[in-house]
N, C-alpha and C positions, 0 to 999 in steps of 0.2 A: 667661632672667631667674631670679633667686633673691633673693626679698625677704621679710622678715617683714611681716605686716599692720601692725605698729607704724609701720614705715618708710613703708609705702604711706599710712597715715592721715596721717602727718606731712607727706608730699609734697603730700597733697590738702588740709592744713590741717583735718582733720576728726577725728573721735573713732571709734575701733574698738569695736563692741559684740561681746562675746565674747572669744575667746582672741587677744590681739594678738600672741602669738608664733608664731602659725600661719605657716608658710612656704609662699609662692606661688612656683610654678615656671613657670607659664604663664597666659595671659589669653585668654578667648575670649567671643564675643558668641553664638555658636551652641551652644545647650545640648548638641547632638548631638556637638560637637567638644571638649567639656570633658574632661580627664583628670584623674588624682589630682594633687592640688595646685593645681588650676586656681582662678583667680578668674573668676567669671561676671559679665559686664557686660550687663544686661538693657536693650536698646535698643527705643525705640519707633517704629514704623514701621507698615506695613499690619497687623502683629501686634504686640502688646506683649510684649516679652521677659520682663517680669515673670511673665507666665503660664507660663513654662517654667522657673521655678527648681527645681521639684521634679525635673525630668528632669536638670537640670544636676547636682544634688546626688546623684542616683542614678548618675550617670556619673563621680562623684569630685570635684566642687566642693568646695573647702575654705572658700571665702568668696565673697561677693558685694558688688558695689556695689548701692545700692538708692535709688530716687528717694524722696526725703523726702516723707512723707504717703501714699505708695503703700500700699494695704492689703495684708493677708496676708504681712507681713514675715516671712522664714523664721526658724526657730529651729534650734539645733544647729550652725550654722556661723557664722564670723565675718562680721560685716556692717558696711559703712560707709555711712551715708546721705549722700546727695549731692543737690545741686539738679537736676543734669542728668548721667546716667550717661555719655553720650558725651563731653561736655566734661570730665567727670572722667577719663575713659580718656585724652582728648588731654593733660591736664594730667600724667597719670602719664607718658605717652609722653615728654613734654618733660623731666621730671625724669630718667627713666631714660636718655634720649639724653645728657643732660649728665653723667650719672654714668659711663657707658661711655665717652663722649667719642670716638666714632670720626670719621674725616674723612667728610663727607657730600657724595655726588654726586647731584644732583637732576635728573631727566630729564623733559622735557614736549615736546609737538608734537602737531600734528594727526594725523600719521601716523608709523609708525615707532618709537614710544617704547618699546614692549614689546620689539621686536627689539633696538633699540639698548641697552636696559638689560641684556638677556641678553648682548649682545657685550661691553659693558663690564665686566660682572661676570666674565666668561670671562678677559678680558685681565688684569684686576687680581688675580684669584685665583691667578695663577702665584706672585706674591711676598707676597701679603697675605691676611689672614683677612678674608674678604669675606661680608656678608650682603646679600641682595637681595630686592626686592619678588617675592612668589611670585605666579604667575598675573597678573591685573590688579588687585590690591589697591592702587589708586592714588588713592582719594578721601579724604574726611575721616574715614572709618572705616578703610579699608584701611591708609593710611599710618601712623597710630598703632599699628595692629596689627603691621605689619611692624617698626616700631621696638621694640615690646615683645617681639617674637619673637627678636631678635638675641641672641647669645651674648655673655657679658661680655668675651671676648676679641675681638671684632669690631674690626678695624682701620679698615676702610672700609665704609660703608653705601651701597648703590647703590639709590635710590629712584625708582621711577616715579611721577610725579604727573599725574593728569588733571584735567580741568575742564569743566564744562558751563554755568558761569555766571560772570560777574564777580565778583571777590573771593575765589574758591575757591582759587587758587594763591597769593594774597597770604597767605591763612590758613596754607596748607601751608608756605609759605616761612618764615613767622614760627615756625611750630612746629618745623621741621628746621634752619633757618639754614645753607643748603648752603655748602660750600667751593668747589664747582664746579657750575655750572648748565649745562645742555645743552637747546638747542631744536633739534629735528629738522627741523621745517618748519612753514609756515603753510598749511593747506589750508581746506576748507569744512566740517570736521566740527563739528556743533552750530551751523551758521550760523543755524538756526531761531532760536535764542536770542540771537544776537548781531547779526544783520542784515548784517554786512559783514566781509570779510577784515581790514580795518583794525582793527575792534573785537576780532576774535579774536586778532590780533597784540598788542594792548594787553593783553589778558587772559592771554596766553602769557608775556609779558614780566613778569608779576607774580611769576614764580618767582625773579627777580633782586631782589625788594624787600628781602630780607634776606640777599642774598649777602654773604658776609664781605668786609671790605675788602681782605684779601690774597687773596681768591679770583679764580676766572677764569670767564668767560662764554665758553662755546663753542657756536657757533651756525652755522646753514646760511647761508653767505655769499652764495648765489645767490638769496636772498629780499630783494628791496629794502625790504620792510616791516621786516625785522629789522635791516638795515644802518642804516637811519634811526633806529631806536629804540636801538641799541647805542651810538650816539655820545654818549647822555646818560649813559652809565655811566663811572665812574672806574676801575673794576676792570680787570684785565687781560683781554684778549680774543683769541680765535683763532677762525678760520672754516675750515670745510670745504666742499667742493662740487667743481664741474667748471669753474669759471672759473679763469683763470691768476692772479688776484690773491687767490684763497683761500689761507690758510696751508697748509692741506693740500688738494691737488686731484688728481683722477684724471688721469693722462696716457694712460690706455688701459684698456678692460676688455672682457672677452668673457663671454657668459652662455651656459652649457650647460644640460643638462636638469637636473642635480641640484646644480650649483655655478656659481660665477662667479669669474673671476679679474681681477686689476687691479693696476696699478703707480701709484705717486704721485710727485709733483714732485720731492722732495728726497731720495729713497732709491733704492737699488739692489735693495731687497727685493721680491720678488714676493709678492702676497697672494691668498689663496683663501678663499672663504667657502661653506659648505654651503647656500646659497640662491642664487636667480637674481634678476637684474634690477638696473637702474641704481639704483633707490631703495635696495636693500639694500647696494650698493656705498657710497652716500651715508651709510647708517648705520654701515657699517663704518669709514668715514673719521672719523665721529664718535668712535667707540670708539678709533681710532688717536690722535686728538688727546687724549682723556682718559688713555690709556695713557703718552703722552709726558709729560703734565703730572705724572704720578707716577714718572717716571724709567724706564719700561719701554724696552727696546730695540725697534727694529723687528722684529728676528728673534723675540724673545719674543712680541711682539703678534701676528705672522703666525702663529706656532704656535698660540696660542690661539684666533685667529679660525677657522683651518682646522678646529678641533674643536669649537666651541661648539654647544650644543643649544638650538635655538629653542623657544619656548613653543608649544604645541599650536594647530593651525588657522591658522597663518601660512605660507602657500605650502609646505604639505606635499604630498609626492607619495604617493598610494595606488595600489594595483592594483585595477582593476575586475574584475567577475566574468567578463569575457570576455578579459581579459588586457590592456585598455586602461589607460593611465596617466592618473590623475586628479590634478590640482593642486587642493588645498583651500586657500582663503583666505576663510573664512567667519566670522571673529569680528566684523568690523566692516566698514563700507564707506562711501565718500563719492566724489566725482568724482575727486579726486586719486589716491586709492587704487586705484580701478578703472582709471584710465589706466595707471597703473604697472604693475598685474598684467597687463592686456591686452597692453601693450608687450612686457613680459618673456616673456609666454606665446607671443606671436607670434614671438619669436626662437628658440624651441626647435625643433629640427630634428624632423620627422616622417619615418617610414619611407615609402618609395614606396607610394602608394595610400592612406596615412593621411591624416586629416584633423584640424584643429584645431576643437574644438567648445567654444564659451563658453555658459555657463549663468549668467545673471545675475539676481539678485534685487534688489528695490527698495533704494535708499539711503534711510535714514530720517533724520529730524531735519533736513531741508534747507528747512523752512518755506515760504513763499509762493513761493520761487524754485525749488522742487522740480521742477516740470514742465519749466522751462527747463533746468536742470542735467541732468536725465535725458535730454532730447533732444539735448543738446550732445554727449553721449558718442558720437553717430554719426559724428564725425570721427575716432575712435579705432579704429573698426571697418572693416576692409577685407575684402571677400569673397575676395581673393586670398590673405590671410593667415589671417583667421578665417573658416573656410568654413561653419560652421553656427552660428546664434545662437538660443539658447532663452531667452527672457525671461519673468521671473515676477513678478507683482505689480501693483497699480493704477498705481503711478508708472512702472513700465517700459512701459506703454502708450504713453507720450510717446516713448520711444526706438524702439519698434516703428514708430510713425508716421513718425518721422523717417527710419527706414532703408527705408521704401517706395521702390521704385525703384532703390535701391542694391543690395539684395539680391533675388534671384529669390524668389518666394513659397515655393517648396519648401525653401529654405535658412533661412527666417526664421519662427520659431515663437513665439507669444504664449500665456500662460496667466493666467487670473485667480487670486486667491489661493486660491480653493477648488478650483483644478484641479491641486494638487500631484501627486496620485496619476496623474492622466492624463498630466502632463508626464513622470513618471518612467517610466511604461509606454512613452510614445513614445521616449524616451531609450534605454531597454533595447532596444527594437526597432531603434534607429537605429545605435547605437554598434558599431564593429567593433574588433577586437583591435589593429589598427595605429593606431587614432585616439588622440588625447590630448585631455583634456577639463579645462577649468577651471571651478571653482565659485567665484562670488564674490558677496557680498551681505551686508546688515546681520544681525547676530545674530538680530534679531526676525523675520526671514523664514525661519529654520529649514532652511536649505539642508543642515544636518547630517543631516536626514532623507533627502534625495536621496543624499548620500554613502553613507549606510548601506545604502540600496537598491541602489546601483550596485556597491557592494563585494560 
């Protein structure tokens, strides 16, 4: 972006104190990430961002938004006083979005939204100037930041949108007004706050609340909760999945150690993605659907999908210190995601004498149903396929109990949350070079520490 403070003040319907001809070339709420020409947005959370304005200025901030009445207003830089810096940043993002006027693709879902976002951006980048959400900047702070970071020549803006409470996606949909809305799936993520998958589906559908009249809703057609709700929309609709009545459906797929291949119903094109598992094939079909919406050929889409780079910690293969292969999927976790990863992992071939070893940490934010949802994962684990199971965290004790009798005791291991070091030592003593290992757990369980020690 590139705007004078006078334009920013006008967009916010406020007055600029100081030099209103100051040119702003970036926006940041983290004082450590401010660069020359930056606008600092002090947010109030566990720490008050206003306390870091001096650091922002020393790092090159040219201006700041400032909460009206907050003490120690800085001098020497341009200042716009506002009632709420976050709300003002969102208003500025809305203004800048309409100024640049890209086509907006919004993506949400209980699982797969980051991977799908990366796939869609890769597909569309072949022919368009595309800006996408970085990392998982997908909430009421991250989405406006993503908007403000896009270049003026952006033609398509690909936005990941997350939510952990009702109304959040409604607000993000109103802010961005998507031309295409995508829902990857409905799972149990954040069920602690919603109580049921029905309510999660209602909240996910909020992404369509401000879908443009000539827009398109692309969704997982294998999910009855979405089928039911999609009927209420007047906009164009397309589905993807594995059922014959889906607009785009897989007619066959194979999963290998580092990639998966598949074909779809109405094309002779063969597709390959550098990820494994049926769930990632589903994400790829969402990207195919979006690519077709924008006039991409299947050949162009296939080329892009075969080379896209997924965001870190999503089914990445690492090499362990004795030569074992380690699949890392440790960014987040819920029952649907664990089942998908374990199923995919179980399809990976191992060398003669090698074993499949699963290391599973707690799935967080599952509420009062957490014990039951952990225990129910037992039907996904087969001793003939997943040979060794390491379980970590208080909630995984429920799965440990459920697996008694299914696994012999020497192949089933449980550790409390203060026993990570012991678990790592046991893993290092157990793992052989021909084994393959999967790490899966919620980010709050910090299995990245296990990965670091095994590497």
